[in-house]
C-alpha positions, 0 to 999 in steps of 0.5 A: 434507481435503488441502492443495488442498481447504483452500486452495480452501475458504478462497478460497471462504469468503472470496469468499462473505463478501466478496460478501455485504459488497460491495453493503451497503458500496458502498451505505453509501459512497454514502449517507454521500458517501464518494466521490472528490472531484475537487478533490483528484485531480490525475489528472483532468487526464486527460479520461477520469478526470473521469468517476470523480468521485463513485465511492465510495472506501474500497472496500478494506473489501470485502477487509479485513473478510473477511481480518481476520475469517477469520484472527482467527477461525480462524488466530489464534495467537502467530505470527499475532496481531501481523501480523493486527492490524497489517494492520487498523491499516494499513487504519485509517490509510488510512481516516483519510486517506480520510475526512480528504480528503473531510470534513477541513479544510485545514490550514496547513503551517509551512514551514522558512523561516518557522520559521527567520525566527521563530527569528531575529526573534520577540520571544518567547524561548518562541516561539524555543525552541519553533521550535528544538525543532520544527525537525527535524520542520519540516525533515522535513515540508518535505522530504516535502512535495516528494513531495506533488503535491496533498496535499488535506485528508488526512494529510500525507506526513510524518504518514503516514510517521511512523505507518507507521514506528511500525507498521513497527518494530512489525512488525520487532520481531515478525519479529526475535522470531518469525521470526528475523534471518536474511535470505535473499539471492538467489544468495548464501545466508542471512545473520544481520543481527541487530537490523538486521532491525527497521529493514529490516522497517520500511523494506520495510513503508513502501516497499511500503505507499506503492508500492501506494498510488501504484499505485492510480490506475487501476481494477483496477490495484493490486488485480489486480497484488496478486491475481496476486502472491498467487496465484503465492505459493501454489504456491511455499509448497505446494512448499516448506513447506505452512505452513497459517497462511501459506496461510490468510492468502494464500487469504483474501486471494485470495478477497476480492480476487476479489470486490473486482475484480469491482466495481473493473474498469473502469469501477469501481463502487468504488475501494479508496482509501488504506484498501485500498491501505495494507492491501494493501501491508502484507499483501504485506510480511507474507506475504513476511517470513512465508515468510522471503524478503522480498527476493523482493518485488524480483521479484514486486512490481517493477511496484509498485517502478517505480511508486513510483520514477517518482513519486520521480524525477519529484518530485525532478526537478520540484523541483530541476531544474524539469522533468518526466521523465514527462508525469505520475507515476506511470508509469501516468498517463504512459501515459494521457497518451500516449493509452493507454486505461485498460484497456490500461494495466491489462492490460499491467501485469497481464501484466508482473506475471505475468512478474515473478512467474515470474522471482521463482519461478525466483529463489526456487529458488536 
C-alpha cells in the first residue's frame, strides 16, 4: 500500500466512524437538552441568528472521538502519546465550558476595586491578608473580564486561560524534548531558541485555541476553514517527509471533519461548541509543531488570527475609548450586521483561507 492509499484509507475509516457516531450523538444532545441557550449568546442581536436557539452544541464530539480513537489505537507511540492526550484534554476543557454555560449557576466575580476596598477598610486582618495574597489573581481576572462580552455561566476567561496555559506548557515541554528547540523562521532560516520553545509553544497553543473558538460563530465557518488548512498540509508533508504518524493524525481529522461539516453547514443540525473549537485549535497547533514549522500558522491560519485580533481590538476600544471599531466582533459578525447572509460570510472566508494556504505552501519552500 503506497502513501496515497494509506491517506485515503485513514480518511475513509475516520469518516465512517464519524458517520456512525453523528446521529446518536445529535440525538443524545437533544435528549439531554445540550442545546444553544439564547440567554448567553449576544450574537442573537442579529435577527437571523435567533433561529439557532435550541440547536445542539458539543457537536465537536463527532470529530473528536474518531480522531482520538484512530490515533490512540493505531498511531500511539512515544512520539504521539502526549499530543493525542492533550488534544483530548483540550476537548474536555471545552466540554466543561459548554456544560457549565447550559446547566451551571451564575457565579459572582470579585472586582479589583472591591478587593482593594476590603484590604483598606475590613476589620479582620485575616480577610485583608487573603485579599492581598489573591490580589494578582483578582487583577488578572479583572483584566481578562474586559474581553468577555457575555461570559454566561461557563468558565470565566481567566480560568480558561490558566488551564490552557498549563496544557500549553505541557505541550511545550513535549515539543522541547521530542521535536527540539529549533525554530524555523520564513526566509531567514532556523534558529535554536532553547528553553524558550516551551513558553513559545504555550503562547501559540493558547492563541490558536481561542482563535478557533472565537471564529466558531457561524455555521460551517471554523470547521470548513480547519478542513481546508488540514487538506493543504497533506501535499506539503508528502513532498517533504512522508511522515506517516503526522499524516495519520491529519487524515483522521480530515475524514471526521467531512462528516461533521455535513451536519454543520447552514442551517446547522449541530454546532461544535467550545468542545470542538478548543480541540480544533489544539489540533492545528500540534500539527504545525509536528512538522517543525509552527510559524506557518501565520499564513495558513491568518483568517483565524484576524478574527481573534478583531475581538481584542474591539474590546480594548470599547473599554478604554468607549466606542466600537466594528458593528459587532468578531469580524464575521460585523459582516452579518452589514447585511451579508450567513452563507456568503462562510464561503468568502473559505476562499480567503484557500488563498492563505496557497501563500503558506509557497512560503514553506524558503
